[in-house]
C-alpha positions as CSV (number, residue, x, y, z in Angstrom):
1,M,116.3,70.4,76.9
2,S,112.6,70.5,76.3
3,T,110.4,73.4,75.2
4,Q,106.7,74.2,75.4
5,G,104.6,76.2,73.0
6,D,105.7,78.2,70.0
7,E,107.8,80.7,72.0
8,G,110.9,78.6,71.8
9,S,113.6,79.5,74.3
10,R,111.3,81.6,76.4
11,N,109.6,78.4,77.7
12,R,112.7,76.4,78.3
13,L,112.5,73.6,80.9
14,P,114.3,73.3,83.3
15,L,114.6,76.9,84.1
16,R,118.2,78.4,84.4
17,M,119.2,81.0,86.8
18,S,119.6,83.5,84.0
19,D,115.9,82.8,83.0
20,L,114.8,83.9,86.4
21,H,117.2,87.0,86.3
22,E,115.9,88.1,82.8
23,A,112.3,88.3,84.2
24,F,113.3,91.2,86.4
25,L,115.1,93.3,83.7
26,A,113.6,96.2,82.2
27,P,113.0,95.9,78.4
28,H,115.8,97.7,76.5
29,G,115.2,101.4,76.3
30,T,112.9,101.7,79.3
31,R,113.5,103.2,82.7
32,E,111.7,101.5,85.4
33,R,110.7,103.1,88.8
34,I,110.6,101.7,92.3
35,G,107.3,101.7,94.1
36,L,106.7,101.2,97.8
37,E,103.6,100.7,100.0
38,V,103.7,100.5,103.7
39,E,100.8,99.3,105.8
40,A,100.6,99.7,109.5
41,G,98.0,99.1,112.2
42,V,97.0,102.2,114.2
43,L,96.5,102.1,117.9
44,D,94.4,104.3,120.1
45,E,97.0,105.9,122.4
46,T,94.5,106.0,125.3
47,T,93.6,102.3,125.2
48,G,96.2,100.5,123.3
49,L,93.7,98.8,121.2
50,A,93.2,99.1,117.5
51,A,92.0,102.6,116.7
52,P,88.2,102.8,115.7
53,Y,87.2,104.7,112.8
54,A,85.0,107.3,114.6
55,G,85.9,109.3,117.8
56,P,88.6,111.7,118.8
57,H,91.3,109.1,118.5
58,G,89.9,107.4,115.5
59,M,91.1,107.0,111.9
60,A,88.7,109.7,110.6
61,A,90.2,112.1,113.1
62,L,93.7,111.2,112.0
63,L,92.8,111.6,108.3
64,H,91.2,115.0,109.0
65,Q,94.3,116.1,110.9
66,V,96.5,115.1,108.0
67,L,94.3,117.2,105.7
68,R,94.6,120.2,108.1
69,E,98.3,120.0,108.7
70,W,99.5,118.8,105.3
71,G,96.9,119.7,102.8
72,G,95.8,117.5,99.9
73,S,92.5,116.2,98.8
74,P,90.2,113.9,100.6
75,Q,89.2,110.5,99.3
76,W,85.7,109.5,100.1
77,A,83.5,106.4,99.9
78,G,80.1,107.9,100.1
79,E,80.2,110.1,103.3
80,V,83.1,108.1,104.8
81,L,86.6,109.6,104.6
82,T,88.8,106.8,103.4
83,G,92.0,108.6,102.5
84,V,94.0,111.6,101.7
85,H,95.9,112.4,98.5
86,L,98.8,114.8,99.5
87,P,100.1,117.5,97.2
88,D,103.3,115.6,96.4
89,G,101.3,112.6,95.1
90,T,101.6,110.4,98.3
91,K,98.4,108.7,99.4
92,L,97.4,107.8,102.9
93,T,94.4,105.4,102.7
94,L,92.5,103.1,105.0
95,E,92.7,99.5,104.1
96,H,89.8,96.9,104.6
97,G,91.4,95.4,107.7
98,G,91.6,98.9,109.3
99,Q,95.3,99.4,108.7
100,L,96.7,102.7,107.3
101,E,98.6,102.5,104.0
102,Y,101.3,104.9,103.0
103,S,101.9,105.0,99.3
104,P,104.5,107.6,97.9
105,L,104.9,108.1,94.1
106,P,107.3,105.5,92.4
107,Q,110.9,106.8,92.2
108,T,113.7,106.1,89.8
109,T,116.0,105.2,92.8
110,S,115.6,104.0,96.2
111,S,117.8,106.6,97.7
112,P,116.1,109.9,98.9
113,W,119.2,111.8,98.1
């Protein structure tokens, strides 16, 4: 078995299955959390095309509606509304390609119950 560098067994070649498994284990004494981000394209219900930013069926109107109905604080880029930070820590933000990203806070389990 060959090694590289001064870190000894951490740089073993060839890699073993246990080496790959260890890369995903939390360090002893820590508690990791699970994060999730979901991105979705938003369509204009009247045209079936990608929703524009402006207008009554646009992304800005959607974000303003979220603010009115769910509360939270707006996220701005200059004078452009680009997202909403909800009271529970969840974020709804616009991505560069025009999709909407949903990002809840990381959790200690993947189960909602």
